[in-house]
N, CA and C atoms as an extended XYZ file, in Angstrom:
552
Properties=species:S:1:pos:R:3:atomname:S:1:resname:S:1:resid:I:1 pbc="F F F"
N        57.240      -13.592       16.062 N   UNK     1
C        56.603      -12.304       15.865 CA  UNK     1
C        56.812      -11.471       17.122 C   UNK     1
N        56.986      -10.210       16.898 N   UNK     2
C        57.197       -9.324       18.044 CA  UNK     2
C        55.858       -8.874       18.614 C   UNK     2
N        55.930       -8.380       19.831 N   UNK     3
C        54.722       -7.978       20.550 CA  UNK     3
C        53.935       -6.883       19.825 C   UNK     3
N        54.540       -5.799       19.280 N   UNK     4
C        53.759       -4.768       18.571 CA  UNK     4
C        53.031       -5.315       17.332 C   UNK     4
N        53.622       -6.255       16.651 N   UNK     5
C        52.975       -6.827       15.463 CA  UNK     5
C        51.727       -7.607       15.876 C   UNK     5
N        51.820       -8.373       16.957 N   UNK     6
C        50.665       -9.133       17.445 CA  UNK     6
C        49.573       -8.181       17.907 C   UNK     6
N        49.941       -7.119       18.620 N   UNK     7
C        48.949       -6.137       19.058 CA  UNK     7
C        48.245       -5.501       17.866 C   UNK     7
N        48.999       -5.166       16.853 N   UNK     8
C        48.404       -4.567       15.642 CA  UNK     8
C        47.443       -5.541       14.969 C   UNK     8
N        47.849       -6.813       14.891 N   UNK     9
C        46.977       -7.814       14.280 CA  UNK     9
C        45.695       -7.997       15.094 C   UNK     9
N        45.804       -7.956       16.425 N   UNK    10
C        44.626       -8.071       17.280 CA  UNK    10
C        43.700       -6.882       17.054 C   UNK    10
N        44.256       -5.687       17.015 N   UNK    11
C        43.427       -4.496       16.789 CA  UNK    11
C        42.779       -4.525       15.401 C   UNK    11
N        43.489       -4.987       14.421 N   UNK    12
C        42.910       -5.099       13.073 CA  UNK    12
C        41.773       -6.120       13.082 C   UNK    12
N        41.981       -7.240       13.762 N   UNK    13
C        40.932       -8.264       13.848 CA  UNK    13
C        39.706       -7.724       14.584 C   UNK    13
N        39.914       -6.970       15.659 N   UNK    14
C        38.802       -6.381       16.401 CA  UNK    14
C        38.049       -5.387       15.524 C   UNK    14
N        38.799       -4.545       14.802 N   UNK    15
C        38.168       -3.555       13.917 CA  UNK    15
C        37.359       -4.249       12.820 C   UNK    15
N        37.920       -5.305       12.223 N   UNK    16
C        37.184       -6.043       11.191 CA  UNK    16
C        35.947       -6.715       11.779 C   UNK    16
N        36.071       -7.224       12.997 N   UNK    17
C        34.911       -7.826       13.664 CA  UNK    17
C        33.814       -6.807       13.903 C   UNK    17
N        34.174       -5.607       14.369 N   UNK    18
C        33.181       -4.551       14.603 CA  UNK    18
C        32.515       -4.147       13.291 C   UNK    18
N        33.305       -3.979       12.244 N   UNK    19
C        32.745       -3.620       10.938 CA  UNK    19
C        31.820       -4.729       10.441 C   UNK    19
N        32.226       -5.973       10.612 N   UNK    20
C        31.398       -7.103       10.194 CA  UNK    20
C        30.077       -7.153       10.937 C   UNK    20
N        30.128       -6.919       12.256 N   UNK    21
C        28.893       -6.910       13.041 CA  UNK    21
C        27.990       -5.770       12.593 C   UNK    21
N        28.575       -4.592       12.342 N   UNK    22
C        27.789       -3.444       11.900 CA  UNK    22
C        27.137       -3.715       10.534 C   UNK    22
N        27.897       -4.292        9.612 N   UNK    23
C        27.334       -4.604        8.296 CA  UNK    23
C        26.244       -5.677        8.411 C   UNK    23
N        26.446       -6.647        9.274 N   UNK    24
C        25.435       -7.680        9.486 CA  UNK    24
C        24.168       -7.073       10.075 C   UNK    24
N        24.328       -6.158       11.022 N   UNK    25
C        23.169       -5.489       11.622 CA  UNK    25
C        22.421       -4.674       10.566 C   UNK    25
N        23.169       -3.970        9.721 N   UNK    26
C        22.554       -3.168        8.659 CA  UNK    26
C        21.810       -4.056        7.664 C   UNK    26
N        22.403       -5.188        7.301 N   UNK    27
C        21.735       -6.116        6.376 CA  UNK    27
C        20.460       -6.677        7.011 C   UNK    27
N        20.499       -6.973        8.297 N   UNK    28
C        19.303       -7.456        8.989 CA  UNK    28
C        18.222       -6.402        9.028 C   UNK    28
N        18.624       -5.164        9.254 N   UNK    29
C        17.656       -4.065        9.265 CA  UNK    29
C        17.004       -3.904        7.895 C   UNK    29
N        17.813       -3.989        6.856 N   UNK    30
C        17.288       -3.880        5.497 CA  UNK    30
C        16.336       -5.042        5.199 C   UNK    30
N        16.682       -6.225        5.666 N   UNK    31
C        15.806       -7.380        5.465 CA  UNK    31
C        14.475       -7.178        6.183 C   UNK    31
N        14.516       -6.647        7.400 N   UNK    32
C        13.269       -6.375        8.135 CA  UNK    32
C        12.429       -5.327        7.428 C   UNK    32
N        13.080       -4.315        6.848 N   UNK    33
C        12.337       -3.300        6.091 CA  UNK    33
C        11.676       -3.917        4.863 C   UNK    33
N        12.380       -4.812        4.178 N   UNK    34
C        11.802       -5.471        3.003 CA  UNK    34
C        10.631       -6.360        3.419 C   UNK    34
N        10.752       -7.022        4.569 N   UNK    35
C         9.646       -7.851        5.064 CA  UNK    35
C         8.445       -6.981        5.408 C   UNK    35
N         8.706       -5.861        6.065 N   UNK    36
C         7.624       -4.928        6.400 CA  UNK    36
C         6.955       -4.394        5.140 C   UNK    36
N         7.768       -4.117        4.124 N   UNK    37
C         7.242       -3.614        2.864 CA  UNK    37
C         6.368       -4.671        2.175 C   UNK    37
N         6.806       -5.917        2.195 N   UNK    38
C         6.006       -6.995        1.599 CA  UNK    38
C         4.677       -7.163        2.327 C   UNK    38
N         4.712       -7.085        3.652 N   UNK    39
C         3.472       -7.205        4.430 CA  UNK    39
C         2.537       -6.034        4.143 C   UNK    39
N         3.100       -4.840        4.036 N   UNK    40
C         2.279       -3.661        3.738 CA  UNK    40
C         1.699       -3.742        2.328 C   UNK    40
N         2.475       -4.270        1.389 N   UNK    41
C         1.970       -4.430        0.017 CA  UNK    41
C         0.821       -5.440       -0.014 C   UNK    41
N         0.944       -6.520        0.741 N   UNK    42
C        -0.125       -7.519        0.802 CA  UNK    42
C        -1.374       -6.918        1.453 C   UNK    42
N        -1.193       -6.104        2.487 N   UNK    43
C        -2.338       -5.465        3.144 CA  UNK    43
C        -3.021       -4.483        2.198 C   UNK    43
N        -2.231       -3.714        1.450 N   UNK    44
C        -2.817       -2.791        0.477 CA  UNK    44
C        -3.575       -3.563       -0.591 C   UNK    44
N        -2.992       -4.639       -1.075 N   UNK    45
C        -3.662       -5.445       -2.095 CA  UNK    45
C        -4.994       -5.976       -1.568 C   UNK    45
N        -5.003       -6.440       -0.325 N   UNK    46
C        -6.249       -6.947        0.266 CA  UNK    46
C        -7.285       -5.838        0.380 C   UNK    46
N        -6.864       -4.639        0.750 N   UNK    47
C        -7.816       -3.524        0.882 CA  UNK    47
C        -8.341       -3.087       -0.487 C   UNK    47
N        -7.487       -3.108       -1.492 N   UNK    48
C        -7.937       -2.736       -2.840 CA  UNK    48
C        -8.932       -3.756       -3.384 C   UNK    48
N        -8.662       -5.033       -3.155 N   UNK    49
C        -9.579       -6.082       -3.603 CA  UNK    49
C       -10.903       -5.971       -2.844 C   UNK    49
N       -10.824       -5.710       -1.549 N   UNK    50
C       -12.039       -5.562       -0.745 CA  UNK    50
C       -12.874       -4.381       -1.239 C   UNK    50
N       -12.200       -3.246       -1.499 N   UNK    51
C       -12.921       -2.067       -1.988 CA  UNK    51
C       -13.615       -2.375       -3.314 C   UNK    51
N       -12.897       -3.011       -4.240 N   UNK    52
C       -13.491       -3.332       -5.539 CA  UNK    52
C       -14.661       -4.300       -5.375 C   UNK    52
N       -14.541       -5.264       -4.475 N   UNK    53
C       -15.630       -6.222       -4.253 CA  UNK    53
C       -16.866       -5.543       -3.678 C   UNK    53
N       -16.656       -4.650       -2.729 N   UNK    54
C       -17.789       -3.930       -2.143 CA  UNK    54
C       -18.447       -3.039       -3.189 C   UNK    54
N       -17.644       -2.400       -4.027 N   UNK    55
C       -18.197       -1.539       -5.077 CA  UNK    55
C       -19.016       -2.373       -6.062 C   UNK    55
N       -18.533       -3.554       -6.413 N   UNK    56
C       -19.295       -4.431       -7.315 CA  UNK    56
C       -20.617       -4.827       -6.663 C   UNK    56
N       -20.583       -5.148       -5.373 N   UNK    57
C       -21.829       -5.495       -4.670 CA  UNK    57
C       -22.820       -4.338       -4.681 C   UNK    57
N       -22.318       -3.132       -4.414 N   UNK    58
C       -23.200       -1.955       -4.419 CA  UNK    58
C       -23.736       -1.705       -5.823 C   UNK    58
N       -22.862       -1.850       -6.827 N   UNK    59
C       -23.278       -1.584       -8.212 CA  UNK    59
C       -24.324       -2.578       -8.686 C   UNK    59
N       -24.239       -3.810       -8.233 N   UNK    60
C       -25.192       -4.827       -8.702 CA  UNK    60
C       -26.380       -5.001       -7.769 C   UNK    60
N       -26.464       -4.206       -6.721 N   UNK    61
C       -27.561       -4.344       -5.748 CA  UNK    61
C       -28.881       -3.777       -6.252 C   UNK    61
N       -28.832       -2.920       -7.242 N   UNK    62
C       -30.048       -2.300       -7.744 CA  UNK    62
C       -30.463       -1.067       -6.957 C   UNK    62
N       -29.664       -0.664       -5.992 N   UNK    63
C       -29.996        0.501       -5.169 CA  UNK    63
C       -29.699        1.813       -5.896 C   UNK    63
N       -28.791        1.788       -6.835 N   UNK    64
C       -28.407        3.008       -7.550 CA  UNK    64
C       -29.059        3.031       -8.925 C   UNK    64
N       -29.060        4.198       -9.542 N   UNK    65
C       -29.599        4.294      -10.899 CA  UNK    65
C       -28.692        3.513      -11.851 C   UNK    65
N       -29.226        3.081      -12.989 N   UNK    66
C       -28.451        2.229      -13.902 CA  UNK    66
C       -27.137        2.854      -14.390 C   UNK    66
N       -27.121        4.138      -14.642 N   UNK    67
C       -25.892        4.773      -15.135 CA  UNK    67
C       -24.801        4.737      -14.063 C   UNK    67
N       -25.162        5.070      -12.836 N   UNK    68
C       -24.187        5.041      -11.741 CA  UNK    68
C       -23.709        3.626      -11.492 C   UNK    68
N       -24.619        2.681      -11.541 N   UNK    69
C       -24.249        1.284      -11.341 CA  UNK    69
C       -23.267        0.812      -12.395 C   UNK    69
N       -23.525        1.191      -13.642 N   UNK    70
C       -22.643        0.784      -14.732 CA  UNK    70
C       -21.251        1.404      -14.584 C   UNK    70
N       -21.192        2.685      -14.236 N   UNK    71
C       -19.899        3.362      -14.053 CA  UNK    71
C       -19.106        2.682      -12.938 C   UNK    71
N       -19.756        2.424      -11.819 N   UNK    72
C       -19.073        1.787      -10.687 CA  UNK    72
C       -18.644        0.365      -11.022 C   UNK    72
N       -19.542       -0.386      -11.652 N   UNK    73
C       -19.223       -1.776      -11.974 CA  UNK    73
C       -18.031       -1.863      -12.925 C   UNK    73
N       -18.044       -1.045      -13.977 N   UNK    74
C       -16.950       -1.106      -14.950 CA  UNK    74
C       -15.618       -0.696      -14.324 C   UNK    74
N       -15.638        0.333      -13.486 N   UNK    75
C       -14.390        0.775      -12.840 CA  UNK    75
C       -13.881       -0.281      -11.861 C   UNK    75
N       -14.782       -0.884      -11.087 N   UNK    76
C       -14.372       -1.913      -10.125 CA  UNK    76
C       -13.869       -3.159      -10.848 C   UNK    76
N       -14.550       -3.546      -11.907 N   UNK    77
C       -14.121       -4.712      -12.675 CA  UNK    77
C       -12.741       -4.469      -13.303 C   UNK    77
N       -12.544       -3.279      -13.846 N   UNK    78
C       -11.245       -2.948      -14.440 CA  UNK    78
C       -10.136       -2.957      -13.378 C   UNK    78
N       -10.448       -2.487      -12.177 N   UNK    79
C        -9.458       -2.479      -11.104 CA  UNK    79
C        -9.113       -3.902      -10.671 C   UNK    79
N       -10.099       -4.771      -10.622 N   UNK    80
C        -9.844       -6.160      -10.222 CA  UNK    80
C        -9.070       -6.928      -11.276 C   UNK    80
N        -9.282       -6.596      -12.543 N   UNK    81
C        -8.653       -7.339      -13.632 CA  UNK    81
C        -7.337       -6.730      -14.110 C   UNK    81
N        -6.975       -5.567      -13.589 N   UNK    82
C        -5.789       -4.865      -14.082 CA  UNK    82
C        -4.511       -5.648      -13.783 C   UNK    82
N        -3.609       -5.633      -14.746 N   UNK    83
C        -2.301       -6.247      -14.525 CA  UNK    83
C        -1.474       -5.307      -13.661 C   UNK    83
N        -0.432       -5.831      -13.057 N   UNK    84
C         0.331       -5.094      -12.049 CA  UNK    84
C         0.840       -3.743      -12.558 C   UNK    84
N         1.312       -3.674      -13.793 N   UNK    85
C         1.863       -2.411      -14.300 CA  UNK    85
C         0.789       -1.355      -14.568 C   UNK    85
N        -0.480       -1.768      -14.644 N   UNK    86
C        -1.581       -0.824      -14.884 CA  UNK    86
C        -2.497       -0.669      -13.669 C   UNK    86
N        -2.118       -1.288      -12.578 N   UNK    87
C        -3.004       -1.327      -11.407 CA  UNK    87
C        -3.227        0.044      -10.791 C   UNK    87
N        -2.165        0.844      -10.694 N   UNK    88
C        -2.302        2.170      -10.080 CA  UNK    88
C        -3.315        3.021      -10.827 C   UNK    88
N        -3.266        2.972      -12.148 N   UNK    89
C        -4.187        3.759      -12.969 CA  UNK    89
C        -5.617        3.249      -12.797 C   UNK    89
N        -5.785        1.940      -12.819 N   UNK    90
C        -7.136        1.367      -12.681 CA  UNK    90
C        -7.725        1.680      -11.309 C   UNK    90
N        -6.912        1.607      -10.267 N   UNK    91
C        -7.405        1.919       -8.921 CA  UNK    91
C        -7.732        3.409       -8.793 C   UNK    91
N        -6.945        4.254       -9.439 N   UNK    92
C        -7.240        5.689       -9.442 CA  UNK    92
C        -8.556        5.968      -10.147 C   UNK    92
N        -8.796        5.262      -11.238 N   UNK    93
C       -10.054        5.446      -11.970 CA  UNK    93
C       -11.248        4.988      -11.134 C   UNK    93
N       -11.053        3.948      -10.319 N   UNK    94
C       -12.132        3.515       -9.425 CA  UNK    94
C       -12.404        4.592       -8.379 C   UNK    94
N       -11.358        5.196       -7.843 N   UNK    95
C       -11.542        6.290       -6.878 CA  UNK    95
C       -12.294        7.454       -7.519 C   UNK    95
N       -11.940        7.783       -8.746 N   UNK    96
C       -12.609        8.877       -9.450 CA  UNK    96
C       -14.071        8.534       -9.724 C   UNK    96
N       -14.346        7.286      -10.074 N   UNK    97
C       -15.734        6.872      -10.316 CA  UNK    97
C       -16.545        6.954       -9.022 C   UNK    97
N       -15.950        6.547       -7.912 N   UNK    98
C       -16.647        6.642       -6.619 CA  UNK    98
C       -16.960        8.094       -6.283 C   UNK    98
N       -15.994        8.982       -6.501 N   UNK    99
C       -16.249       10.402       -6.220 CA  UNK    99
C       -17.300       10.963       -7.152 C   UNK    99
N       -17.295       10.536       -8.412 N   UNK   100
C       -18.285       11.047       -9.368 CA  UNK   100
C       -19.693       10.570       -8.992 C   UNK   100
N       -19.837        9.321       -8.634 N   UNK   101
C       -21.162        8.778       -8.314 CA  UNK   101
C       -21.666        9.317       -6.985 C   UNK   101
N       -20.785        9.386       -5.996 N   UNK   102
C       -21.210        9.817       -4.669 CA  UNK   102
C       -20.861       11.277       -4.383 C   UNK   102
N       -20.747       12.088       -5.440 N   UNK   103
C       -20.471       13.517       -5.266 CA  UNK   103
C       -21.653       14.214       -4.612 C   UNK   103
N       -22.822       13.710       -4.876 N   UNK   104
C       -24.044       14.283       -4.316 CA  UNK   104
C       -24.441       13.489       -3.073 C   UNK   104
N       -24.682       14.183       -1.990 N   UNK   105
C       -25.071       13.523       -0.737 CA  UNK   105
C       -26.367       12.753       -0.907 C   UNK   105
N       -27.210       13.147       -1.842 N   UNK   106
C       -28.464       12.440       -2.079 CA  UNK   106
C       -28.226       11.011       -2.560 C   UNK   106
N       -27.134       10.799       -3.282 N   UNK   107
C       -26.836        9.460       -3.783 CA  UNK   107
C       -26.528        8.510       -2.611 C   UNK   107
N       -25.854        9.012       -1.587 N   UNK   108
C       -25.584        8.206       -0.391 CA  UNK   108
C       -26.899        7.887        0.310 C   UNK   108
N       -27.784        8.866        0.371 N   UNK   109
C       -29.086        8.646        1.010 CA  UNK   109
C       -29.929        7.653        0.227 C   UNK   109
N       -29.845        7.688       -1.099 N   UNK   110
C       -30.562        6.720       -1.939 CA  UNK   110
C       -30.054        5.315       -1.641 C   UNK   110
N       -28.732        5.182       -1.528 N   UNK   111
C       -28.146        3.880       -1.216 CA  UNK   111
C       -28.609        3.393        0.159 C   UNK   111
N       -28.624        4.278        1.134 N   UNK   112
C       -29.039        3.899        2.488 CA  UNK   112
C       -30.519        3.517        2.557 C   UNK   112
N       -31.327        4.148        1.721 N   UNK   113
C       -32.766        3.897        1.750 CA  UNK   113
C       -33.143        2.551        1.147 C   UNK   113
N       -32.300        1.990        0.321 N   UNK   114
C       -32.591        0.697       -0.312 CA  UNK   114
C       -32.525       -0.419        0.732 C   UNK   114
N       -33.213       -1.535        0.485 N   UNK   115
C       -33.127       -2.662        1.424 CA  UNK   115
C       -31.671       -3.142        1.550 C   UNK   115
N       -31.180       -3.183        2.759 N   UNK   116
C       -29.787       -3.569        3.005 CA  UNK   116
C       -28.801       -2.467        2.672 C   UNK   116
N       -29.300       -1.308        2.332 N   UNK   117
C       -28.450       -0.206        1.900 CA  UNK   117
C       -27.633        0.413        3.016 C   UNK   117
N       -28.188        0.431        4.218 N   UNK   118
C       -27.447        0.997        5.353 CA  UNK   118
C       -26.160        0.209        5.589 C   UNK   118
N       -26.269       -1.105        5.586 N   UNK   119
C       -25.082       -1.956        5.782 CA  UNK   119
C       -24.113       -1.803        4.607 C   UNK   119
N       -24.651       -1.711        3.392 N   UNK   120
C       -23.793       -1.548        2.213 CA  UNK   120
C       -23.051       -0.216        2.263 C   UNK   120
N       -23.742        0.833        2.699 N   UNK   121
C       -23.098        2.147        2.799 CA  UNK   121
C       -22.000        2.131        3.855 C   UNK   121
N       -22.251        1.465        4.972 N   UNK   122
C       -21.231        1.371        6.028 CA  UNK   122
C       -20.029        0.576        5.544 C   UNK   122
N       -20.278       -0.528        4.863 N   UNK   123
C       -19.192       -1.365        4.365 CA  UNK   123
C       -18.380       -0.624        3.300 C   UNK   123
N       -19.068        0.093        2.429 N   UNK   124
C       -18.382        0.873        1.400 CA  UNK   124
C       -17.564        1.998        2.035 C   UNK   124
N       -18.122        2.667        3.032 N   UNK   125
C       -17.393        3.741        3.720 CA  UNK   125
C       -16.137        3.202        4.383 C   UNK   125
N       -16.246        2.044        5.022 N   UNK   126
C       -15.070        1.444        5.668 CA  UNK   126
C       -14.019        1.058        4.635 C   UNK   126
N       -14.466        0.513        3.512 N   UNK   127
C       -13.523        0.081        2.474 CA  UNK   127
C       -12.777        1.267        1.869 C   UNK   127
N       -13.482        2.374        1.602 N   UNK   128
C       -12.798        3.515        0.979 CA  UNK   128
C       -11.911        4.258        1.976 C   UNK   128
N       -12.178        4.134        3.266 N   UNK   129
C       -11.309        4.766        4.273 CA  UNK   129
C       -10.033        3.970        4.512 C   UNK   129
N       -10.081        2.664        4.352 N   UNK   130
C        -8.915        1.822        4.645 CA  UNK   130
C        -7.862        1.845        3.558 C   UNK   130
N        -8.243        2.109        2.328 N   UNK   131
C        -7.279        2.112        1.224 CA  UNK   131
C        -6.193        3.181        1.423 C   UNK   131
N        -6.535        4.441        1.726 N   UNK   132
C        -5.455        5.426        1.920 CA  UNK   132
C        -4.526        5.084        3.087 C   UNK   132
N        -5.069        4.499        4.126 N   UNK   133
C        -4.211        4.111        5.258 CA  UNK   133
C        -3.238        3.014        4.854 C   UNK   133
N        -3.730        2.004        4.166 N   UNK   134
C        -2.871        0.901        3.736 CA  UNK   134
C        -1.806        1.401        2.759 C   UNK   134
N        -2.184        2.306        1.875 N   UNK   135
C        -1.212        2.848        0.922 CA  UNK   135
C        -0.155        3.676        1.641 C   UNK   135
N        -0.569        4.421        2.656 N   UNK   136
C         0.380        5.225        3.426 CA  UNK   136
C         1.396        4.335        4.148 C   UNK   136
N         0.920        3.227        4.734 N   UNK   137
C         1.830        2.288        5.404 CA  UNK   137
C         2.850        1.721        4.418 C   UNK   137
N         2.378        1.340        3.234 N   UNK   138
C         3.294        0.803        2.225 CA  UNK   138
C         4.307        1.853        1.810 C   UNK   138
N         3.846        3.045        1.496 N   UNK   139
C         4.768        4.075        1.028 CA  UNK   139
C         5.750        4.508        2.106 C   UNK   139
N         5.355        4.462        3.377 N   UNK   140
C         6.299        4.746        4.468 CA  UNK   140
C         7.386        3.679        4.531 C   UNK   140
N         7.007        2.422        4.383 N   UNK   141
C         7.990        1.335        4.389 CA  UNK   141
C         8.922        1.451        3.185 C   UNK   141
N         8.373        1.798        2.038 N   UNK   142
C         9.192        1.975        0.832 CA  UNK   142
C        10.176        3.127        1.027 C   UNK   142
N         9.707        4.221        1.601 N   UNK   143
C        10.564        5.380        1.844 CA  UNK   143
C        11.735        5.015        2.766 C   UNK   143
N        11.461        4.266        3.819 N   UNK   144
C        12.513        3.867        4.760 CA  UNK   144
C        13.517        2.924        4.092 C   UNK   144
N        13.027        1.976        3.301 N   UNK   145
C        13.923        1.042        2.617 CA  UNK   145
C        14.772        1.767        1.574 C   UNK   145
N        14.177        2.692        0.855 N   UNK   146
C        14.947        3.461       -0.132 CA  UNK   146
C        16.041        4.280        0.540 C   UNK   146
N        15.707        4.898        1.661 N   UNK   147
C        16.697        5.716        2.368 CA  UNK   147
C        17.881        4.866        2.797 C   UNK   147
N        17.633        3.689        3.306 N   UNK   148
C        18.731        2.821        3.738 CA  UNK   148
C        19.506        2.290        2.542 C   UNK   148
N        18.825        1.968        1.474 N   UNK   149
C        19.513        1.426        0.294 CA  UNK   149
C        20.361        2.463       -0.425 C   UNK   149
N        20.118        3.730       -0.185 N   UNK   150
C        20.928        4.776       -0.828 CA  UNK   150
C        22.284        4.966       -0.150 C   UNK   150
N        22.458        4.429        1.053 N   UNK   151
C        23.733        4.573        1.748 CA  UNK   151
C        24.831        3.849        0.980 C   UNK   151
N        26.014        4.439        0.993 N   UNK   152
C        27.142        3.850        0.268 CA  UNK   152
C        27.472        2.461        0.763 C   UNK   152
N        27.439        2.270        2.081 N   UNK   153
C        27.819        0.958        2.627 CA  UNK   153
C        26.904       -0.141        2.110 C   UNK   153
N        25.621        0.173        1.918 N   UNK   154
C        24.675       -0.819        1.408 CA  UNK   154
C        24.980       -1.135       -0.050 C   UNK   154
N        25.296       -0.112       -0.826 N   UNK   155
C        25.616       -0.331       -2.241 CA  UNK   155
C        26.969       -1.019       -2.413 C   UNK   155
N        27.991       -0.545       -1.711 N   UNK   156
C        29.342       -1.101       -1.875 CA  UNK   156
C        29.423       -2.570       -1.467 C   UNK   156
N        28.770       -2.914       -0.372 N   UNK   157
C        28.838       -4.295        0.110 CA  UNK   157
C        27.646       -5.133       -0.363 C   UNK   157
N        26.808       -4.551       -1.208 N   UNK   158
C        25.655       -5.244       -1.800 CA  UNK   158
C        24.807       -5.933       -0.731 C   UNK   158
N        24.473       -5.151        0.290 N   UNK   159
C        23.712       -5.701        1.403 CA  UNK   159
C        22.253       -5.975        1.044 C   UNK   159
N        21.765       -5.358       -0.021 N   UNK   160
C        20.378       -5.580       -0.441 CA  UNK   160
C        20.229       -6.871       -1.234 C   UNK   160
N        21.330       -7.489       -1.577 N   UNK   161
C        21.259       -8.729       -2.347 CA  UNK   161
C        20.679       -8.473       -3.719 C   UNK   161
N        19.761       -9.342       -4.114 N   UNK   162
C        19.136       -9.223       -5.441 CA  UNK   162
C        17.724       -8.671       -5.362 C   UNK   162
N        17.369       -8.105       -4.222 N   UNK   163
C        16.016       -7.549       -4.068 CA  UNK   163
C        15.842       -6.346       -4.995 C   UNK   163
N        14.701       -6.264       -5.667 N   UNK   164
C        14.477       -5.113       -6.551 CA  UNK   164
C        14.354       -3.823       -5.738 C   UNK   164
N        14.672       -2.705       -6.382 N   UNK   165
C        14.564       -1.422       -5.698 CA  UNK   165
C        13.091       -1.171       -5.392 C   UNK   165
N        12.773       -0.797       -4.167 N   UNK   166
C        11.360       -0.648       -3.776 CA  UNK   166
C        10.670        0.506       -4.499 C   UNK   166
N         9.448        0.245       -4.923 N   UNK   167
C         8.647        1.257       -5.617 CA  UNK   167
C         7.395        1.566       -4.811 C   UNK   167
N         7.098        2.834       -4.718 N   UNK   168
C         5.889        3.272       -4.014 CA  UNK   168
C         4.673        2.986       -4.883 C   UNK   168
N         3.514        2.910       -4.249 N   UNK   169
C         2.253        2.711       -4.960 CA  UNK   169
C         1.566        4.059       -4.996 C   UNK   169
N         1.578        4.701       -6.151 N   UNK   170
C         1.008        6.039       -6.297 CA  UNK   170
C        -0.325        5.941       -7.022 C   UNK   170
N        -1.358        6.372       -6.341 N   UNK   171
C        -2.688        6.357       -6.939 CA  UNK   171
C        -3.532        7.459       -6.319 C   UNK   171
N        -4.611        7.776       -6.974 N   UNK   172
C        -5.597        8.710       -6.433 CA  UNK   172
C        -6.478        7.886       -5.508 C   UNK   172
N        -6.354        8.124       -4.205 N   UNK   173
C        -7.149        7.343       -3.261 CA  UNK   173
C        -8.061        8.226       -2.418 C   UNK   173
N        -8.334        9.428       -2.923 N   UNK   174
C        -9.219       10.347       -2.197 CA  UNK   174
C       -10.635        9.778       -2.199 C   UNK   174
N       -11.185        9.494       -1.014 N   UNK   175
C       -12.530        8.910       -0.974 CA  UNK   175
C       -13.605        9.969       -1.194 C   UNK   175
N       -14.798        9.566       -1.577 N   UNK   176
C       -15.906       10.525       -1.661 CA  UNK   176
C       -16.147       11.129       -0.291 C   UNK   176
N       -16.315       12.434       -0.227 N   UNK   177
C       -16.422       13.134        1.064 CA  UNK   177
C       -17.578       12.625        1.906 C   UNK   177
N       -18.704       12.369        1.277 N   UNK   178
C       -19.879       11.936        2.045 CA  UNK   178
C       -19.736       10.518        2.584 C   UNK   178
N       -18.918        9.690        1.950 N   UNK   179
C       -18.686        8.334        2.460 CA  UNK   179
C       -17.570        8.340        3.503 C   UNK   179
N       -16.525        9.123        3.279 N   UNK   180
C       -15.380        9.123        4.179 CA  UNK   180
C       -15.722        9.694        5.536 C   UNK   180
N       -16.686       10.615        5.596 N   UNK   181
C       -17.035       11.251        6.858 CA  UNK   181
C       -17.995       10.426        7.696 C   UNK   181
N       -18.475        9.323        7.153 N   UNK   182
C       -19.448        8.511        7.891 CA  UNK   182
C       -18.726        7.779        9.017 C   UNK   182
N       -19.305        7.722       10.190 N   UNK   183
C       -18.665        6.984       11.282 CA  UNK   183
C       -18.619        5.496       10.958 C   UNK   183
N       -17.496        4.846       11.359 N   UNK   184
C       -17.322        3.430       11.024 CA  UNK   184
C       -17.781        2.536       12.054 C   UNK   184
């Protein structure tokens, strides 16, 4: 083999090595994004379960009137029992029930006045404040993973493997104003 042919082969090998390293780095980045997304999804799930549990405790405490207790209990129970494809709707309905019951500042005061109500109100306020934060973290991770997966290099070289396309968790997570403004 002549010297120019060997030089060309070396340059081709170097170029392929650089491309391989770049693709490997991109695949690792995508894997880290998927891991971050899974962790954020687990954190959101924990916050949603915590919120529903606290709402059930408040609803069954006897501190609220029977109608409000029933509305909260049914919405929280439905959110806890919802299957994955219906979870967003059930969680949104729980948020709406919380806003409906605690729309009046007097209802928060009634809860606080009951025995153990101050602690229940604080716990409920913390639970409803954490859900939007956890959802935001998940949706940010999903947005970043989607952006990377849309690149041609990721699609052409199938760097995402068999991982499903990431989906955001869209729900109504607006907390009741009187609970959200309470110091934690």
